[in-house]
C-alpha positions as CSV (number, residue, x, y, z in Angstrom):
1,M,27.3,12.8,-17.8
2,A,25.9,11.4,-14.5
3,A,22.4,11.8,-14.1
4,H,21.4,14.2,-11.4
5,V,20.4,12.5,-8.3
6,D,17.7,14.4,-5.6
7,A,19.5,14.9,-2.2
8,K,15.9,14.6,-0.6
9,P,13.8,11.3,-1.1
10,H,10.7,11.4,-3.1
11,A,7.3,10.2,-1.2
12,L,5.2,7.9,-3.6
13,I,1.1,7.8,-3.1
14,L,0.1,4.7,-5.0
15,A,-4.3,5.7,-5.7
16,R,-5.7,3.1,-8.6
17,G,-9.1,4.2,-9.8
18,G,-10.3,0.8,-9.7
19,S,-10.4,-0.2,-6.0
20,K,-12.9,-2.7,-5.2
21,G,-13.7,-3.0,-1.8
22,I,-14.7,0.6,-1.3
23,P,-15.3,1.8,-4.9
24,R,-13.6,5.2,-5.6
25,K,-12.0,4.6,-2.0
26,N,-9.0,6.8,-2.5
27,I,-10.8,10.0,-3.3
28,K,-13.8,9.2,-0.8
29,P,-14.5,11.8,1.5
30,L,-13.3,11.4,4.9
31,N,-15.0,13.8,7.3
32,G,-15.6,16.0,4.0
33,V,-11.7,15.6,2.7
34,P,-10.8,12.5,-0.2
35,L,-8.8,10.4,1.7
36,L,-5.5,10.7,-0.5
37,V,-5.2,14.4,0.9
38,Y,-4.8,13.4,4.6
39,N,-1.1,11.7,3.5
40,V,-0.4,14.7,0.8
41,K,-0.8,17.2,3.4
42,A,0.9,15.3,6.0
43,A,4.4,14.0,3.7
44,L,4.3,18.2,2.3
45,A,4.3,19.6,6.1
46,S,7.3,16.9,7.2
47,G,9.6,19.0,5.1
48,V,11.4,16.0,4.5
49,F,10.8,15.3,0.7
50,G,11.7,16.6,-2.0
51,R,8.6,15.8,-4.1
52,V,5.7,14.1,-3.0
53,V,4.0,12.4,-5.7
54,V,0.8,10.5,-6.3
55,S,0.7,8.3,-9.4
56,S,-2.5,7.3,-10.7
57,D,-4.7,5.7,-13.9
58,D,-7.3,8.0,-13.1
59,D,-7.6,11.9,-14.0
60,E,-10.0,12.6,-11.4
61,I,-7.5,11.4,-8.7
62,L,-4.9,13.0,-10.5
63,A,-6.9,16.2,-10.3
64,V,-7.6,16.1,-6.8
65,A,-3.9,15.2,-5.8
66,A,-2.4,18.6,-7.8
67,R,-5.5,20.3,-5.7
68,A,-3.8,19.0,-2.7
69,G,-0.6,20.1,-3.7
70,A,1.2,16.8,-5.1
71,S,2.9,16.3,-7.9
72,T,1.5,13.7,-10.3
73,H,2.4,10.7,-12.5
74,A,0.5,9.2,-14.9
75,R,0.6,5.4,-14.0
76,S,0.5,2.7,-16.7
77,A,-2.4,0.4,-17.3
78,A,-0.2,-2.2,-16.5
79,S,1.0,-1.6,-13.1
80,A,-2.5,-0.4,-12.4
81,A,-4.0,-3.5,-12.8
82,D,-6.1,-5.5,-10.1
83,A,-3.4,-8.0,-10.1
84,A,-0.2,-5.7,-10.3
85,S,1.6,-5.5,-6.9
86,S,2.5,-2.1,-5.5
87,E,6.2,-2.8,-6.2
88,A,4.8,-2.9,-10.0
89,G,3.6,0.8,-9.2
90,V,7.0,1.6,-7.6
91,F,8.8,0.6,-10.5
92,D,6.5,2.5,-13.1
93,Y,7.4,5.6,-11.4
94,V,11.5,5.2,-10.4
95,D,11.9,3.9,-14.2
96,A,10.3,7.2,-15.1
97,T,12.3,9.4,-12.6
98,P,15.9,8.6,-12.5
99,S,16.5,11.3,-10.2
100,C,14.8,9.4,-7.5
101,A,17.4,7.6,-5.4
102,V,15.6,7.1,-2.5
103,C,11.7,6.4,-2.3
104,C,9.2,6.5,0.4
105,L,5.9,4.4,-0.3
106,V,2.8,5.7,1.4
107,Q,0.0,4.2,1.8
108,C,-3.1,5.8,1.5
109,T,-5.4,3.9,3.3
110,S,-3.7,5.1,6.3
111,P,-4.7,9.0,6.9
112,L,-4.0,8.5,10.7
113,T,0.0,9.3,9.5
114,G,1.5,12.6,10.6
115,A,4.3,15.0,9.7
116,E,6.0,14.0,12.5
117,D,5.9,10.1,11.5
118,F,7.4,10.9,8.4
119,A,10.0,12.9,9.8
120,A,10.9,10.5,12.5
121,G,11.0,7.7,10.6
122,H,13.4,9.4,7.8
123,A,15.8,10.6,10.7
124,R,15.9,6.9,11.9
125,F,16.5,5.6,7.8
126,V,19.3,7.9,7.7
127,A,20.5,7.2,11.2
128,Q,20.8,3.6,10.7
129,G,22.2,3.4,7.3
130,A,19.7,1.4,6.6
131,D,18.3,0.3,2.8
132,S,15.1,0.0,3.9
133,L,12.5,1.0,7.2
134,V,9.4,-0.6,7.9
135,T,6.8,1.1,10.0
136,V,5.2,-0.9,13.0
137,V,2.9,-0.5,15.7
138,R,3.4,-2.3,19.4
139,A,0.6,-4.4,20.4
140,H,0.0,-6.5,23.0
141,R,-1.9,-9.6,21.8
142,F,-1.6,-13.4,22.3
143,L,-1.4,-15.5,19.3
144,W,-3.2,-18.4,18.7
145,K,-2.5,-21.3,15.3
146,Q,-4.7,-24.3,14.9
147,A,-4.0,-27.4,13.6
148,A,-5.8,-29.6,11.0
149,D,-7.2,-31.4,13.6
150,G,-9.0,-28.7,14.9
151,S,-6.5,-28.3,18.1
152,A,-5.4,-24.9,18.9
153,A,-1.9,-23.5,20.2
154,P,-0.3,-20.3,21.5
155,C,2.5,-18.9,19.0
156,N,3.9,-16.2,21.1
157,Y,3.3,-16.9,24.8
158,D,2.8,-19.4,27.3
159,P,-0.5,-20.1,28.8
160,V,0.3,-21.5,31.9
161,K,2.7,-18.5,32.4
162,R,0.4,-15.7,31.3
163,P,2.7,-12.5,31.2
164,R,1.2,-9.1,32.4
165,R,1.3,-6.5,29.9
166,Q,3.6,-4.1,31.8
167,D,5.8,-7.5,32.2
168,W,5.7,-8.2,28.1
169,D,7.2,-6.0,25.2
170,G,4.4,-7.4,23.0
171,E,4.6,-7.9,19.2
172,L,6.0,-5.5,16.4
173,I,3.0,-5.4,13.9
174,E,3.5,-4.1,10.2
175,N,0.8,-1.3,9.5
176,G,1.9,-0.3,6.4
177,A,1.7,3.1,7.0
178,F,5.2,3.7,4.9
179,Y,8.1,2.4,3.4
180,F,11.6,4.1,3.2
181,F,14.0,2.3,0.7
182,T,16.8,3.1,-1.4
183,V,16.1,2.8,-5.0
184,A,19.3,0.6,-5.4
185,A,18.1,-2.1,-2.8
186,L,14.3,-1.9,-4.9
187,R,16.1,-2.8,-8.1
188,A,18.4,-5.7,-6.0
189,S,15.6,-7.3,-4.6
190,G,12.5,-6.3,-6.2
191,S,11.1,-5.5,-2.8
192,R,10.4,-2.5,-1.1
193,L,11.8,-4.1,2.4
194,S,15.6,-5.7,1.6
195,G,19.1,-5.5,2.6
196,R,19.2,-3.5,5.9
197,V,15.6,-3.3,7.5
198,V,15.2,-1.1,10.3
199,A,11.9,-0.4,11.9
200,H,10.1,2.7,12.8
201,E,7.3,2.4,16.0
202,M,4.3,4.6,15.2
203,P,1.4,4.9,17.5
204,E,-1.2,2.7,18.7
205,E,-4.0,3.9,16.8
206,T,-2.0,3.9,13.5
207,L,-2.5,0.3,13.4
208,A,-6.2,1.2,12.2
209,E,-6.0,1.1,8.1
210,I,-8.9,1.4,5.7
211,D,-9.6,-2.2,3.8
212,T,-13.9,-2.5,4.6
213,L,-16.2,0.0,5.5
214,T,-16.3,-1.1,8.9
215,D,-12.6,0.5,8.9
216,W,-13.8,3.4,7.1
217,Q,-15.9,4.1,10.1
218,I,-13.5,3.3,12.7
219,V,-10.7,5.6,11.1
220,E,-13.3,8.4,10.1
221,G,-13.5,8.6,13.9
222,L,-9.8,8.5,15.0
223,A,-9.1,11.1,12.1
224,A,-11.7,13.4,13.8
225,D,-10.2,13.2,17.0
226,K,-6.6,13.4,15.9
227,F,-7.0,16.5,13.2
228,K,-9.9,18.5,14.7
229,D,-11.1,21.2,12.5
230,A,-7.3,21.4,10.3
231,P,-8.9,19.4,7.4
232,K,-11.5,22.5,6.9
233,A,-8.0,24.6,6.0
234,W,-7.2,22.2,3.0
235,G,-9.9,24.1,0.3
236,F,-12.0,21.0,0.0
């Protein structure tokens, strides 16, 4: 008898307890609300997912996730080690959840992702018949590289013919907000991005993600402006 496969994708938020740069980052209050709650609420509100799951090796994080309305997965110690990749965490979940045919890996440190982003990204993933989807932001930045001898050279424009912003498409930069992929493609490649990859473009401010305390201060201001008083109704 064939195993049951869920019609809707699963959203998966990996939230280790041992974050180094900002201790307890995943549940540190951002404008009074634990960080991971922003993505849980957005994913639930999108209507896209059959399950919204927080995977963690930390009981306190799992308790916060459950309070926010997410399902929880007890992540193995090996897949949550400092040197473990995000893919290790994804495999830890999908190996334990055979009903998951399409997964969306959601980055906890990108709290500016809205329900509309998940909905639009999923619609593009389906419409394009993709194996995986990456989220990007369009940036108009001139990139340079420096050689061993100290000389510098442009990577993406000609300084002699410096383009105006309005005459240039810019560069698409991966913002890491979320990734859709089929579990079949994941298993074939070992990567969240493989096969036919499509990109979903997001607003400029979503390029901001939290890795440092300076990032935290910037994103906290952006989140306050974007979400206004809405987080006060989340019960935290």
